[in-house]
Backbone atoms as SQL, in Angstrom:
CREATE TABLE atoms (id INTEGER PRIMARY KEY, chain TEXT, resi INTEGER, resn TEXT, atom TEXT, x REAL, y REAL, z REAL);
INSERT INTO atoms VALUES
  (1, 'A', 1, 'MET', 'N', 0.637, -1.163, 0.063),
  (2, 'A', 1, 'MET', 'CA', 0.320, 0.147, -0.100),
  (3, 'A', 1, 'MET', 'C', 1.384, 1.337, -0.450),
  (4, 'A', 2, 'GLU', 'N', 0.331, 2.149, -0.802),
  (5, 'A', 2, 'GLU', 'CA', 1.439, 3.413, -0.672),
  (6, 'A', 2, 'GLU', 'C', 0.107, 5.005, -0.299),
  (7, 'A', 3, 'SER', 'N', 0.519, 5.896, 0.223),
  (8, 'A', 3, 'SER', 'CA', -0.483, 6.606, 0.604),
  (9, 'A', 3, 'SER', 'C', 0.057, 7.782, -0.379),
  (10, 'A', 4, 'GLN', 'N', -0.864, 9.151, -0.682),
  (11, 'A', 4, 'GLN', 'CA', -0.452, 10.295, -1.193),
  (12, 'A', 4, 'GLN', 'C', 0.613, 10.709, -1.000),
  (13, 'A', 5, 'GLU', 'N', 0.917, 11.513, -1.981),
  (14, 'A', 5, 'GLU', 'CA', 2.395, 12.558, -1.510),
  (15, 'A', 5, 'GLU', 'C', 2.083, 13.593, -1.449),
  (16, 'A', 6, 'LEU', 'N', 2.824, 14.243, -0.118),
  (17, 'A', 6, 'LEU', 'CA', 2.084, 15.385, -0.076),
  (18, 'A', 6, 'LEU', 'C', 3.245, 16.384, 0.697),
  (19, 'A', 7, 'GLU', 'N', 3.430, 17.720, -0.080),
  (20, 'A', 7, 'GLU', 'CA', 4.694, 18.109, 0.147),
  (21, 'A', 7, 'GLU', 'C', 4.357, 19.240, 1.811),
  (22, 'A', 8, 'SER', 'N', 5.430, 19.598, 1.961),
  (23, 'A', 8, 'SER', 'CA', 5.363, 20.229, 3.354),
  (24, 'A', 8, 'SER', 'C', 5.145, 21.689, 3.487),
  (25, 'A', 9, 'HIS', 'N', 5.165, 21.923, 4.032),
  (26, 'A', 9, 'HIS', 'CA', 4.363, 23.842, 4.479),
  (27, 'A', 9, 'HIS', 'C', 5.603, 23.636, 6.295),
  (28, 'A', 10, 'ASN', 'N', 6.724, 24.388, 6.137),
  (29, 'A', 10, 'ASN', 'CA', 7.671, 24.994, 7.249),
  (30, 'A', 10, 'ASN', 'C', 7.887, 23.369, 7.805),
  (31, 'A', 11, 'GLY', 'N', 8.033, 22.045, 7.130),
  (32, 'A', 11, 'GLY', 'CA', 8.450, 21.533, 7.806),
  (33, 'A', 11, 'GLY', 'C', 7.702, 20.606, 8.034),
  (34, 'A', 12, 'ARG', 'N', 6.155, 21.073, 8.041),
  (35, 'A', 12, 'ARG', 'CA', 4.948, 19.977, 8.484),
  (36, 'A', 12, 'ARG', 'C', 3.953, 19.533, 7.234),
  (37, 'A', 13, 'CYS', 'N', 3.427, 18.534, 7.172),
  (38, 'A', 13, 'CYS', 'CA', 2.921, 18.072, 6.358),
  (39, 'A', 13, 'CYS', 'C', 1.598, 17.490, 7.317),
  (40, 'A', 14, 'ASP', 'N', 0.411, 17.959, 7.258),
  (41, 'A', 14, 'ASP', 'CA', -1.090, 17.782, 7.661),
  (42, 'A', 14, 'ASP', 'C', -1.459, 16.742, 6.467),
  (43, 'A', 15, 'TRP', 'N', -1.431, 15.049, 7.404),
  (44, 'A', 15, 'TRP', 'CA', -2.022, 14.407, 6.221),
  (45, 'A', 15, 'TRP', 'C', -3.058, 13.222, 6.921),
  (46, 'A', 16, 'TYR', 'N', -4.326, 13.288, 6.626),
  (47, 'A', 16, 'TYR', 'CA', -5.079, 12.291, 6.312),
  (48, 'A', 16, 'TYR', 'C', -5.566, 11.497, 5.942),
  (49, 'A', 17, 'GLU', 'N', -5.350, 9.966, 5.492),
  (50, 'A', 17, 'GLU', 'CA', -5.930, 9.565, 4.342),
  (51, 'A', 17, 'GLU', 'C', -6.229, 8.353, 4.623),
  (52, 'A', 18, 'THR', 'N', -7.496, 7.567, 4.238),
  (53, 'A', 18, 'THR', 'CA', -8.316, 5.673, 4.296),
  (54, 'A', 18, 'THR', 'C', -7.901, 5.622, 3.323),
  (55, 'A', 19, 'LEU', 'N', -6.801, 4.369, 3.232),
  (56, 'A', 19, 'LEU', 'CA', -6.157, 3.436, 2.082),
  (57, 'A', 19, 'LEU', 'C', -7.370, 2.439, 2.036),
  (58, 'A', 20, 'LYS', 'N', -8.061, 2.602, 0.879),
  (59, 'A', 20, 'LYS', 'CA', -8.302, 1.215, 0.900),
  (60, 'A', 20, 'LYS', 'C', -8.199, -0.590, 1.290),
  (61, 'A', 21, 'ARG', 'N', -8.615, -1.629, 1.981),
  (62, 'A', 21, 'ARG', 'CA', -7.738, -2.573, 3.034),
  (63, 'A', 21, 'ARG', 'C', -7.169, -3.302, 1.633),
  (64, 'A', 22, 'LYS', 'N', -6.129, -3.904, 1.961),
  (65, 'A', 22, 'LYS', 'CA', -5.501, -4.338, 1.153),
  (66, 'A', 22, 'LYS', 'C', -4.702, -5.798, 2.339),
  (67, 'A', 23, 'VAL', 'N', -5.724, -6.949, 1.983),
  (68, 'A', 23, 'VAL', 'CA', -4.642, -8.195, 2.963),
  (69, 'A', 23, 'VAL', 'C', -4.284, -8.950, 2.227),
  (70, 'A', 24, 'VAL', 'N', -3.152, -9.687, 2.270),
  (71, 'A', 24, 'VAL', 'CA', -1.842, -10.275, 2.007),
  (72, 'A', 24, 'VAL', 'C', -1.913, -11.563, 2.804),
  (73, 'A', 25, 'TYR', 'N', -2.051, -12.563, 1.977),
  (74, 'A', 25, 'TYR', 'CA', -1.928, -14.296, 2.423),
  (75, 'A', 25, 'TYR', 'C', -0.906, -14.747, 2.139),
  (76, 'A', 26, 'PHE', 'N', -0.151, -15.205, 3.494),
  (77, 'A', 26, 'PHE', 'CA', 1.027, -16.245, 3.050),
  (78, 'A', 26, 'PHE', 'C', 0.357, -17.632, 3.516),
  (79, 'A', 27, 'PRO', 'N', 0.760, -18.276, 2.257),
  (80, 'A', 27, 'PRO', 'CA', 0.692, -20.399, 2.380),
  (81, 'A', 27, 'PRO', 'C', 1.460, -20.698, 3.346),
  (82, 'A', 28, 'GLY', 'N', 1.674, -21.731, 3.845),
  (83, 'A', 28, 'GLY', 'CA', 1.798, -22.813, 4.584),
  (84, 'A', 28, 'GLY', 'C', 1.719, -22.519, 6.252),
  (85, 'A', 29, 'GLU', 'N', 2.375, -23.283, 7.027),
  (86, 'A', 29, 'GLU', 'CA', 1.908, -22.993, 8.149),
  (87, 'A', 29, 'GLU', 'C', 2.671, -22.957, 9.102),
  (88, 'A', 30, 'GLU', 'N', 3.871, -22.422, 8.772),
  (89, 'A', 30, 'GLU', 'CA', 5.345, -22.424, 9.915),
  (90, 'A', 30, 'GLU', 'C', 5.394, -21.040, 9.632),
  (91, 'A', 31, 'ILE', 'N', 4.742, -20.240, 10.735),
  (92, 'A', 31, 'ILE', 'CA', 5.451, -18.332, 10.511),
  (93, 'A', 31, 'ILE', 'C', 6.574, -18.299, 10.486),
  (94, 'A', 32, 'THR', 'N', 8.028, -19.148, 10.475),
  (95, 'A', 32, 'THR', 'CA', 9.504, -18.802, 10.351),
  (96, 'A', 32, 'THR', 'C', 9.746, -18.670, 9.015),
  (97, 'A', 33, 'THR', 'N', 8.893, -19.580, 8.243),
  (98, 'A', 33, 'THR', 'CA', 9.219, -19.593, 6.647),
  (99, 'A', 33, 'THR', 'C', 8.781, -18.350, 6.204),
  (100, 'A', 34, 'LYS', 'N', 7.899, -17.856, 6.892),
  (101, 'A', 34, 'LYS', 'CA', 7.099, -15.891, 6.045),
  (102, 'A', 34, 'LYS', 'C', 8.465, -14.337, 5.425),
  (103, 'A', 35, 'PRO', 'N', 8.043, -14.003, 4.815),
  (104, 'A', 35, 'PRO', 'CA', 9.088, -13.267, 4.554),
  (105, 'A', 35, 'PRO', 'C', 9.041, -12.127, 5.579),
  (106, 'A', 36, 'ASP', 'N', 9.871, -11.349, 5.908),
  (107, 'A', 36, 'ASP', 'CA', 9.907, -10.250, 6.552),
  (108, 'A', 36, 'ASP', 'C', 9.394, -8.789, 6.228),
  (109, 'A', 37, 'VAL', 'N', 8.478, -8.333, 7.053),
  (110, 'A', 37, 'VAL', 'CA', 7.405, -7.418, 7.285),
  (111, 'A', 37, 'VAL', 'C', 8.438, -5.604, 7.079),
  (112, 'A', 38, 'PHE', 'N', 8.318, -5.188, 5.391),
  (113, 'A', 38, 'PHE', 'CA', 9.293, -3.623, 5.760),
  (114, 'A', 38, 'PHE', 'C', 7.877, -2.558, 5.706),
  (115, 'A', 39, 'VAL', 'N', 8.424, -1.797, 6.305),
  (116, 'A', 39, 'VAL', 'CA', 7.989, -0.967, 6.329),
  (117, 'A', 39, 'VAL', 'C', 8.460, 0.795, 5.953),
  (118, 'A', 40, 'TYR', 'N', 7.932, 1.340, 4.874),
  (119, 'A', 40, 'TYR', 'CA', 9.131, 2.843, 4.259),
  (120, 'A', 40, 'TYR', 'C', 8.380, 3.959, 4.550),
  (121, 'A', 41, 'LEU', 'N', 9.616, 4.783, 4.548),
  (122, 'A', 41, 'LEU', 'CA', 9.073, 6.183, 3.743),
  (123, 'A', 41, 'LEU', 'C', 9.700, 6.702, 3.009),
  (124, 'A', 42, 'ARG', 'N', 9.204, 7.033, 2.129),
  (125, 'A', 42, 'ARG', 'CA', 9.325, 6.954, 0.412),
  (126, 'A', 42, 'ARG', 'C', 9.437, 8.987, 0.620),
  (127, 'A', 43, 'ASN', 'N', 10.341, 9.139, -0.730),
  (128, 'A', 43, 'ASN', 'CA', 10.710, 10.331, -1.083),
  (129, 'A', 43, 'ASN', 'C', 10.396, 10.427, -3.148),
  (130, 'A', 44, 'GLY', 'N', 9.398, 10.280, -3.625),
  (131, 'A', 44, 'GLY', 'CA', 9.362, 10.579, -4.895),
  (132, 'A', 44, 'GLY', 'C', 9.523, 8.470, -5.153),
  (133, 'A', 45, 'ASP', 'N', 10.505, 8.359, -5.896),
  (134, 'A', 45, 'ASP', 'CA', 10.709, 6.792, -6.313),
  (135, 'A', 45, 'ASP', 'C', 11.417, 6.170, -4.949),
  (136, 'A', 46, 'ASP', 'N', 12.265, 7.093, -4.140),
  (137, 'A', 46, 'ASP', 'CA', 13.093, 6.710, -3.372),
  (138, 'A', 46, 'ASP', 'C', 12.747, 5.910, -1.796),
  (139, 'A', 47, 'ASN', 'N', 13.337, 4.688, -1.110),
  (140, 'A', 47, 'ASN', 'CA', 12.929, 4.372, -0.178),
  (141, 'A', 47, 'ASN', 'C', 13.900, 4.416, 0.650),
  (142, 'A', 48, 'VAL', 'N', 13.518, 6.315, 1.631),
  (143, 'A', 48, 'VAL', 'CA', 14.733, 6.956, 2.445),
  (144, 'A', 48, 'VAL', 'C', 14.488, 6.301, 3.397),
  (145, 'A', 49, 'CYS', 'N', 13.846, 5.997, 4.379),
  (146, 'A', 49, 'CYS', 'CA', 13.881, 5.333, 5.445),
  (147, 'A', 49, 'CYS', 'C', 12.933, 3.914, 5.562),
  (148, 'A', 50, 'TYR', 'N', 12.511, 3.146, 6.854),
  (149, 'A', 50, 'TYR', 'CA', 12.536, 1.872, 6.624),
  (150, 'A', 50, 'TYR', 'C', 13.069, 0.786, 8.056),
  (151, 'A', 51, 'MET', 'N', 11.483, 0.497, 8.496),
  (152, 'A', 51, 'MET', 'CA', 11.823, -0.979, 9.965),
  (153, 'A', 51, 'MET', 'C', 11.754, -2.078, 9.165),
  (154, 'A', 52, 'ARG', 'N', 12.233, -2.829, 9.658),
  (155, 'A', 52, 'ARG', 'CA', 11.797, -4.295, 8.911),
  (156, 'A', 52, 'ARG', 'C', 11.692, -5.509, 9.945),
  (157, 'A', 53, 'TYR', 'N', 10.622, -5.892, 10.006),
  (158, 'A', 53, 'TYR', 'CA', 9.810, -6.837, 11.353),
  (159, 'A', 53, 'TYR', 'C', 9.851, -8.074, 11.374),
  (160, 'A', 54, 'LYS', 'N', 10.406, -9.508, 11.796),
  (161, 'A', 54, 'LYS', 'CA', 10.609, -10.816, 11.736),
  (162, 'A', 54, 'LYS', 'C', 8.406, -10.805, 11.869),
  (163, 'A', 55, 'PRO', 'N', 8.367, -11.845, 11.039),
  (164, 'A', 55, 'PRO', 'CA', 6.555, -12.048, 11.418),
  (165, 'A', 55, 'PRO', 'C', 6.642, -12.796, 12.650),
  (166, 'A', 56, 'GLU', 'N', 7.491, -13.663, 12.741),
  (167, 'A', 56, 'GLU', 'CA', 7.190, -14.359, 14.372),
  (168, 'A', 56, 'GLU', 'C', 7.486, -13.641, 15.261),
  (169, 'A', 57, 'LEU', 'N', 7.789, -11.999, 15.817),
  (170, 'A', 57, 'LEU', 'CA', 7.401, -11.271, 16.044),
  (171, 'A', 57, 'LEU', 'C', 6.367, -10.081, 16.420),
  (172, 'A', 58, 'LEU', 'N', 5.445, -10.649, 15.615),
  (173, 'A', 58, 'LEU', 'CA', 3.900, -9.657, 15.376),
  (174, 'A', 58, 'LEU', 'C', 2.393, -10.514, 15.594),
  (175, 'A', 59, 'THR', 'N', 2.662, -11.560, 16.272),
  (176, 'A', 59, 'THR', 'CA', 1.904, -12.752, 16.348),
  (177, 'A', 59, 'THR', 'C', 0.438, -12.301, 17.230),
  (178, 'A', 60, 'ASP', 'N', 0.563, -10.917, 18.018),
  (179, 'A', 60, 'ASP', 'CA', -0.172, -10.656, 18.772),
  (180, 'A', 60, 'ASP', 'C', -1.827, -10.301, 17.739),
  (181, 'A', 61, 'PRO', 'N', -2.917, -10.337, 17.828),
  (182, 'A', 61, 'PRO', 'CA', -3.935, -9.666, 17.180),
  (183, 'A', 61, 'PRO', 'C', -4.396, -8.251, 18.097),
  (184, 'A', 62, 'ASN', 'N', -4.589, -8.609, 19.433),
  (185, 'A', 62, 'ASN', 'CA', -4.819, -7.510, 20.311),
  (186, 'A', 62, 'ASN', 'C', -3.685, -6.158, 20.645),
  (187, 'A', 63, 'VAL', 'N', -2.517, -6.328, 19.303),
  (188, 'A', 63, 'VAL', 'CA', -1.486, -4.971, 19.914),
  (189, 'A', 63, 'VAL', 'C', -1.753, -3.451, 19.943),
  (190, 'A', 64, 'LYS', 'N', -1.528, -2.695, 20.447),
  (191, 'A', 64, 'LYS', 'CA', -1.725, -1.447, 20.587),
  (192, 'A', 64, 'LYS', 'C', -0.375, -0.953, 19.411),
  (193, 'A', 65, 'ALA', 'N', -0.838, -0.343, 18.953),
  (194, 'A', 65, 'ALA', 'CA', -0.631, 1.161, 18.209),
  (195, 'A', 65, 'ALA', 'C', 1.079, 1.546, 19.025),
  (196, 'A', 66, 'GLU', 'N', 2.487, 1.459, 18.304),
  (197, 'A', 66, 'GLU', 'CA', 3.181, 2.153, 19.127),
  (198, 'A', 66, 'GLU', 'C', 4.029, 2.980, 18.076),
  (199, 'A', 67, 'TRP', 'N', 4.843, 3.826, 18.615),
  (200, 'A', 67, 'TRP', 'CA', 5.744, 4.804, 18.318),
  (201, 'A', 67, 'TRP', 'C', 7.037, 3.788, 18.006),
  (202, 'A', 68, 'ILE', 'N', 7.535, 3.797, 16.684),
  (203, 'A', 68, 'ILE', 'CA', 9.021, 3.259, 16.139),
  (204, 'A', 68, 'ILE', 'C', 9.802, 4.060, 15.617),
  (205, 'A', 69, 'GLN', 'N', 10.577, 4.803, 15.578),
  (206, 'A', 69, 'GLN', 'CA', 12.010, 5.472, 14.824),
  (207, 'A', 69, 'GLN', 'C', 12.433, 4.437, 13.518),
  (208, 'A', 70, 'LEU', 'N', 12.491, 4.825, 12.493),
  (209, 'A', 70, 'LEU', 'CA', 12.483, 4.651, 11.229),
  (210, 'A', 70, 'LEU', 'C', 14.241, 5.100, 11.065),
  (211, 'A', 71, 'LEU', 'N', 14.924, 3.671, 10.255),
  (212, 'A', 71, 'LEU', 'CA', 16.149, 4.004, 10.160),
  (213, 'A', 71, 'LEU', 'C', 16.247, 4.747, 8.581),
  (214, 'A', 72, 'PRO', 'N', 17.188, 5.217, 8.325),
  (215, 'A', 72, 'PRO', 'CA', 17.738, 6.126, 7.024),
  (216, 'A', 72, 'PRO', 'C', 18.516, 4.901, 6.298),
  (217, 'A', 73, 'ASP', 'N', 18.288, 5.110, 5.028),
  (218, 'A', 73, 'ASP', 'CA', 19.076, 3.534, 4.011),
  (219, 'A', 73, 'ASP', 'C', 19.828, 4.770, 3.719),
  (220, 'A', 74, 'LYS', 'N', 20.785, 4.709, 4.107),
  (221, 'A', 74, 'LYS', 'CA', 22.199, 4.894, 4.122),
  (222, 'A', 74, 'LYS', 'C', 22.677, 4.888, 2.628),
  (223, 'A', 75, 'ALA', 'N', 22.022, 3.795, 1.430),
  (224, 'A', 75, 'ALA', 'CA', 22.817, 3.544, 0.337),
  (225, 'A', 75, 'ALA', 'C', 21.657, 4.732, -0.407),
  (226, 'A', 76, 'VAL', 'N', 20.779, 5.280, -0.068),
  (227, 'A', 76, 'VAL', 'CA', 20.034, 6.526, -0.964),
  (228, 'A', 76, 'VAL', 'C', 20.478, 7.845, -0.734),
  (229, 'A', 77, 'GLY', 'N', 21.193, 7.654, 0.307),
  (230, 'A', 77, 'GLY', 'CA', 21.224, 9.094, 0.859),
  (231, 'A', 77, 'GLY', 'C', 20.751, 10.132, 0.784),
  (232, 'A', 78, 'LYS', 'N', 19.495, 10.285, 1.148),
  (233, 'A', 78, 'LYS', 'CA', 18.236, 11.061, 1.361),
  (234, 'A', 78, 'LYS', 'C', 18.548, 11.826, 3.004),
  (235, 'A', 79, 'VAL', 'N', 18.940, 10.920, 3.458),
  (236, 'A', 79, 'VAL', 'CA', 18.408, 11.041, 5.313),
  (237, 'A', 79, 'VAL', 'C', 20.372, 11.141, 5.714),
  (238, 'A', 80, 'LYS', 'N', 20.746, 12.005, 6.217),
  (239, 'A', 80, 'LYS', 'CA', 21.569, 11.719, 6.397),
  (240, 'A', 80, 'LYS', 'C', 22.373, 10.740, 8.191),
  (241, 'A', 81, 'ASN', 'N', 21.310, 11.696, 8.865),
  (242, 'A', 81, 'ASN', 'CA', 21.496, 11.065, 10.384),
  (243, 'A', 81, 'ASN', 'C', 20.572, 10.057, 10.976),
  (244, 'A', 82, 'ASP', 'N', 20.832, 9.604, 11.324),
  (245, 'A', 82, 'ASP', 'CA', 20.119, 8.146, 12.056),
  (246, 'A', 82, 'ASP', 'C', 18.693, 9.193, 12.626),
  (247, 'A', 83, 'TRP', 'N', 18.945, 10.319, 14.067),
  (248, 'A', 83, 'TRP', 'CA', 18.350, 10.735, 14.234),
  (249, 'A', 83, 'TRP', 'C', 17.066, 11.243, 13.738),
  (250, 'A', 84, 'GLU', 'N', 17.162, 11.841, 12.103),
  (251, 'A', 84, 'GLU', 'CA', 16.273, 12.665, 10.993),
  (252, 'A', 84, 'GLU', 'C', 15.485, 11.233, 10.213),
  (253, 'A', 85, 'GLY', 'N', 15.248, 10.150, 11.279),
  (254, 'A', 85, 'GLY', 'CA', 15.190, 9.199, 9.907),
  (255, 'A', 85, 'GLY', 'C', 13.735, 9.242, 9.913),
  (256, 'A', 86, 'GLY', 'N', 12.805, 9.566, 10.852),
  (257, 'A', 86, 'GLY', 'CA', 11.234, 9.914, 11.032),
  (258, 'A', 86, 'GLY', 'C', 10.648, 8.851, 12.205),
  (259, 'A', 87, 'TYR', 'N', 9.863, 9.076, 12.818),
  (260, 'A', 87, 'TYR', 'CA', 8.530, 8.131, 13.157),
  (261, 'A', 87, 'TYR', 'C', 7.233, 7.875, 12.596),
  (262, 'A', 88, 'ILE', 'N', 6.511, 6.564, 13.006),
  (263, 'A', 88, 'ILE', 'CA', 5.531, 6.251, 12.437),
  (264, 'A', 88, 'ILE', 'C', 4.732, 5.642, 13.785),
  (265, 'A', 89, 'ARG', 'N', 3.631, 5.918, 13.823),
  (266, 'A', 89, 'ARG', 'CA', 2.552, 4.746, 14.701),
  (267, 'A', 89, 'ARG', 'C', 2.375, 4.158, 14.347),
  (268, 'A', 90, 'ILE', 'N', 2.176, 2.983, 14.722),
  (269, 'A', 90, 'ILE', 'CA', 1.776, 1.662, 13.658),
  (270, 'A', 90, 'ILE', 'C', 1.392, 0.522, 14.353),
  (271, 'A', 91, 'ARG', 'N', 0.600, -0.367, 14.048),
  (272, 'A', 91, 'ARG', 'CA', 0.657, -1.911, 14.571),
  (273, 'A', 91, 'ARG', 'C', 0.607, -2.685, 13.437),
  (274, 'A', 92, 'LEU', 'N', 0.894, -3.501, 13.533),
  (275, 'A', 92, 'LEU', 'CA', 1.267, -5.031, 12.665),
  (276, 'A', 92, 'LEU', 'C', 0.965, -6.020, 13.113),
  (277, 'A', 93, 'PHE', 'N', 0.067, -6.932, 12.667),
  (278, 'A', 93, 'PHE', 'CA', -0.058, -8.363, 13.251),
  (279, 'A', 93, 'PHE', 'C', -0.123, -9.508, 11.638),
  (280, 'A', 94, 'VAL', 'N', 0.543, -10.420, 11.950),
  (281, 'A', 94, 'VAL', 'CA', 0.789, -11.433, 11.416),
  (282, 'A', 94, 'VAL', 'C', 0.434, -12.766, 11.795),
  (283, 'A', 95, 'GLY', 'N', -0.525, -13.408, 11.246),
  (284, 'A', 95, 'GLY', 'CA', -0.931, -14.211, 12.032),
  (285, 'A', 95, 'GLY', 'C', -2.165, -15.610, 11.543),
  (286, 'A', 96, 'ILE', 'N', -2.840, -16.784, 12.017),
  (287, 'A', 96, 'ILE', 'CA', -3.468, -17.486, 11.840),
  (288, 'A', 96, 'ILE', 'C', -4.974, -17.149, 12.872),
  (289, 'A', 97, 'PHE', 'N', -5.853, -17.046, 11.295),
  (290, 'A', 97, 'PHE', 'CA', -7.000, -16.823, 12.337),
  (291, 'A', 97, 'PHE', 'C', -7.400, -17.716, 12.795),
  (292, 'A', 98, 'GLY', 'N', -8.336, -18.838, 13.655),
  (293, 'A', 98, 'GLY', 'CA', -9.187, -19.686, 13.462),
  (294, 'A', 98, 'GLY', 'C', -9.933, -19.904, 14.189),
  (295, 'A', 99, 'ASP', 'N', -10.496, -20.883, 14.660),
  (296, 'A', 99, 'ASP', 'CA', -12.296, -20.836, 14.810),
  (297, 'A', 99, 'ASP', 'C', -12.700, -19.838, 16.026),
  (298, 'A', 100, 'SER', 'N', -11.259, -19.666, 17.514),
  (299, 'A', 100, 'SER', 'CA', -11.311, -18.910, 18.323),
  (300, 'A', 100, 'SER', 'C', -11.618, -17.306, 18.107),
  (301, 'A', 101, 'GLU', 'N', -11.256, -17.184, 16.957),
  (302, 'A', 101, 'GLU', 'CA', -11.006, -15.505, 16.511),
  (303, 'A', 101, 'GLU', 'C', -12.177, -15.039, 15.506),
  (304, 'A', 102, 'ASP', 'N', -13.694, -15.592, 15.924),
  (305, 'A', 102, 'ASP', 'CA', -14.835, -14.761, 15.209),
  (306, 'A', 102, 'ASP', 'C', -14.422, -13.435, 14.219),
  (307, 'A', 103, 'THR', 'N', -14.398, -12.685, 15.015),
  (308, 'A', 103, 'THR', 'CA', -14.145, -11.358, 13.715),
  (309, 'A', 103, 'THR', 'C', -12.502, -10.750, 14.550),
  (310, 'A', 104, 'ILE', 'N', -12.110, -9.633, 13.728),
  (311, 'A', 104, 'ILE', 'CA', -10.743, -9.303, 13.834),
  (312, 'A', 104, 'ILE', 'C', -11.557, -7.918, 13.976),
  (313, 'A', 105, 'SER', 'N', -12.465, -7.430, 14.108),
  (314, 'A', 105, 'SER', 'CA', -12.945, -5.975, 14.549),
  (315, 'A', 105, 'SER', 'C', -12.903, -6.070, 15.961),
  (316, 'A', 106, 'SER', 'N', -13.217, -7.329, 16.728),
  (317, 'A', 106, 'SER', 'CA', -13.184, -7.292, 17.916),
  (318, 'A', 106, 'SER', 'C', -11.853, -6.713, 18.748),
  (319, 'A', 107, 'CYS', 'N', -10.936, -6.515, 17.551),
  (320, 'A', 107, 'CYS', 'CA', -9.109, -6.206, 17.932),
  (321, 'A', 107, 'CYS', 'C', -9.000, -4.685, 17.454),
  (322, 'A', 108, 'GLY', 'N', -9.824, -4.740, 17.027),
  (323, 'A', 108, 'GLY', 'CA', -10.077, -3.191, 16.298),
  (324, 'A', 108, 'GLY', 'C', -9.166, -2.819, 15.008),
  (325, 'A', 109, 'TRP', 'N', -9.559, -3.796, 14.263),
  (326, 'A', 109, 'TRP', 'CA', -8.984, -3.972, 12.914),
  (327, 'A', 109, 'TRP', 'C', -9.770, -3.953, 11.629),
  (328, 'A', 110, 'ASP', 'N', -11.148, -3.393, 12.348),
  (329, 'A', 110, 'ASP', 'CA', -12.521, -2.957, 11.451),
  (330, 'A', 110, 'ASP', 'C', -13.022, -4.127, 11.083),
  (331, 'A', 111, 'SER', 'N', -13.393, -4.515, 9.966),
  (332, 'A', 111, 'SER', 'CA', -14.119, -5.368, 9.253),
  (333, 'A', 111, 'SER', 'C', -13.381, -6.703, 9.259),
  (334, 'A', 112, 'THR', 'N', -14.267, -8.083, 9.065),
  (335, 'A', 112, 'THR', 'CA', -13.523, -9.125, 9.410),
  (336, 'A', 112, 'THR', 'C', -13.096, -9.327, 7.531),
  (337, 'A', 113, 'PRO', 'N', -11.677, -9.615, 6.873),
  (338, 'A', 113, 'PRO', 'CA', -11.555, -10.313, 5.399),
  (339, 'A', 113, 'PRO', 'C', -11.768, -11.441, 5.417),
  (340, 'A', 114, 'PRO', 'N', -12.131, -11.926, 4.494),
  (341, 'A', 114, 'PRO', 'CA', -12.415, -13.433, 4.073),
  (342, 'A', 114, 'PRO', 'C', -11.558, -14.396, 4.746),
  (343, 'A', 115, 'LYS', 'N', -11.624, -15.370, 5.489),
  (344, 'A', 115, 'LYS', 'CA', -11.195, -16.130, 6.169),
  (345, 'A', 115, 'LYS', 'C', -10.385, -17.150, 4.871),
  (346, 'A', 116, 'PRO', 'N', -9.107, -16.777, 4.897),
  (347, 'A', 116, 'PRO', 'CA', -8.649, -18.334, 3.869),
  (348, 'A', 116, 'PRO', 'C', -8.811, -19.716, 4.549),
  (349, 'A', 117, 'SER', 'N', -8.330, -20.191, 3.697),
  (350, 'A', 117, 'SER', 'CA', -8.544, -21.813, 4.127),
  (351, 'A', 117, 'SER', 'C', -7.810, -22.280, 4.261),
  (352, 'A', 118, 'GLY', 'N', -7.085, -23.211, 5.280),
  (353, 'A', 118, 'GLY', 'CA', -6.660, -23.839, 5.682),
  (354, 'A', 118, 'GLY', 'C', -5.630, -23.099, 6.668),
  (355, 'A', 119, 'LYS', 'N', -4.317, -23.048, 6.756),
  (356, 'A', 119, 'LYS', 'CA', -3.724, -22.389, 7.664),
  (357, 'A', 119, 'LYS', 'C', -2.754, -21.241, 7.057),
  (358, 'A', 120, 'THR', 'N', -3.543, -20.688, 6.850),
  (359, 'A', 120, 'THR', 'CA', -3.184, -19.311, 5.700),
  (360, 'A', 120, 'THR', 'C', -2.867, -18.078, 6.644),
  (361, 'A', 121, 'HIS', 'N', -1.435, -17.398, 6.860),
  (362, 'A', 121, 'HIS', 'CA', -1.263, -16.472, 7.458),
  (363, 'A', 121, 'HIS', 'C', -1.945, -15.093, 7.312),
  (364, 'A', 122, 'THR', 'N', -2.157, -14.562, 7.548),
  (365, 'A', 122, 'THR', 'CA', -2.686, -12.564, 7.364),
  (366, 'A', 122, 'THR', 'C', -1.894, -11.769, 7.745),
  (367, 'A', 123, 'LEU', 'N', -1.472, -10.462, 7.087),
  (368, 'A', 123, 'LEU', 'CA', -0.451, -9.430, 7.377),
  (369, 'A', 123, 'LEU', 'C', -1.461, -8.251, 7.509),
  (370, 'A', 124, 'MET', 'N', -2.005, -7.564, 8.644),
  (371, 'A', 124, 'MET', 'CA', -2.420, -6.292, 8.306),
  (372, 'A', 124, 'MET', 'C', -1.591, -5.453, 9.218),
  (373, 'A', 125, 'CYS', 'N', -2.104, -4.159, 8.835),
  (374, 'A', 125, 'CYS', 'CA', -1.560, -3.210, 9.266),
  (375, 'A', 125, 'CYS', 'C', -2.206, -1.770, 9.518),
  (376, 'A', 126, 'ASN', 'N', -2.006, -1.105, 10.666),
  (377, 'A', 126, 'ASN', 'CA', -3.091, 0.187, 10.669),
  (378, 'A', 126, 'ASN', 'C', -1.696, 1.002, 10.873),
  (379, 'A', 127, 'LEU', 'N', -1.607, 2.137, 10.400),
  (380, 'A', 127, 'LEU', 'CA', -0.151, 3.819, 10.057),
  (381, 'A', 127, 'LEU', 'C', -1.672, 4.546, 10.313),
  (382, 'A', 128, 'TYR', 'N', -0.818, 5.132, 11.968),
  (383, 'A', 128, 'TYR', 'CA', -1.875, 6.098, 12.643),
  (384, 'A', 128, 'TYR', 'C', -1.323, 7.074, 12.348),
  (385, 'A', 129, 'GLN', 'N', -0.079, 7.736, 12.410),
  (386, 'A', 129, 'GLN', 'CA', 0.621, 9.405, 12.265),
  (387, 'A', 129, 'GLN', 'C', 2.013, 9.073, 11.983),
  (388, 'A', 130, 'CYS', 'N', 2.706, 9.840, 11.087),
  (389, 'A', 130, 'CYS', 'CA', 4.119, 10.005, 11.331),
  (390, 'A', 130, 'CYS', 'C', 4.398, 11.379, 11.751),
  (391, 'A', 131, 'LYS', 'N', 6.095, 11.273, 11.813),
  (392, 'A', 131, 'LYS', 'CA', 6.488, 12.631, 12.552),
  (393, 'A', 131, 'LYS', 'C', 7.899, 12.413, 11.405);
């Protein structure tokens, strides 16, 4: 998913956007075989900052949103200092929904996506704020 690009005014962007839900299904039973999850802050076509998550650390469907510091991509060179990488308030989940999880809206994930057949892992993300 990608939000719209905004220009800053005096170093600030007022941003509010609701993106259409995209649900990504990962086949297989073992969460340790799933790819890492990357969150990028982009400048045009460049991924200038990022955060990388191991999916096995994102298995709590009741997780609260938290502020994380993004890491500058030194290869791109748009952000020189680590402390200028930006912050986002985000929550992420990767896991299997079974019979005990009737709806994900009870965990605050909005409406229920269609349940996948078998043991398929689902990736969900809510992004609240950026600095």
